[in-house]
C-alpha positions, 0 to 999 in steps of 0.5 A, a space after each residue: 494385465 490389460 494394455 491400458 494399465 501401467 505396472 507403475 514406476 520402476 522402483 529404485 534399488 538405491 539405499 537412502 544414503 545413495 539417494 541423498 548422495 545422488 540428490 546432492 550431486 544433482 543440485 550441486 550440494 556439497 557433502 556435509 562439511 565440518 565447520 568446527 574443524 576450521 582454525 580461527 585464522 581460516 575463519 578470519 581469512 574468509 571474513 576478510 575475503 567477504 569484506 573485500 568482495 563487498 567493498 569492491 562490488 558493493 551489495 550485489 543483492 538489493 533486498 527489500 520486503 515484498 509486502 512493504 516495498 520501498 516508496 518514493 518520498 512525497 513531494 508537494 506539487 501546487 498543480 493540478 488542483 481542484 476548484 469548486 463552484 458551489 452555486 452550480 455544484 461543479 468542480 474542475 481541475 486546473 493545471 496551472 496558475 493562469 487557469 487557476 486565477 481565471 477560475 477564481 475570477 469567475 466565482 470558483 473557490 478553493 474550498 470543497 465545502 461552502 462556508 457555513 452561514 449562521 442562521 439569522 436571529 429571529 424576532 421574539 414573536 417569530 420564535 414563539 410561532 416556530 416553537 408552537 408549530 414545532 410542538 404541534 408537529 411533534 404531537 403523536 397522531 390521533 388514531 381512529 
């Protein structure tokens, strides 16, 4: 056999039962216990011990869902706030009331979109002219 090849891991001569006992000893597991052999008094005593432990120590483990962690409740804050200047197409963040009032005096507004202004009513002659131009623009183009 060449030197760079190993002969493999040595095989254990333990039985399956011996292996399971060894694994239980490594990980500190007890042998299978017979829970049905407990008397109702012993079960009640264990429950009272657990209840007493929880009462004195509280919940030692704080469990929560990792996919849905606990969230802090939302608390509304007046500032910082965004103000808008539609004529200059700008926006700014104001940090307090004084700054907010100063911007409102300089034609800044709180609404993110400008107020819609209704189109003025056209006189009848102009309406007819608009309709005629619209019809003409929508005609299919003549191909050569």
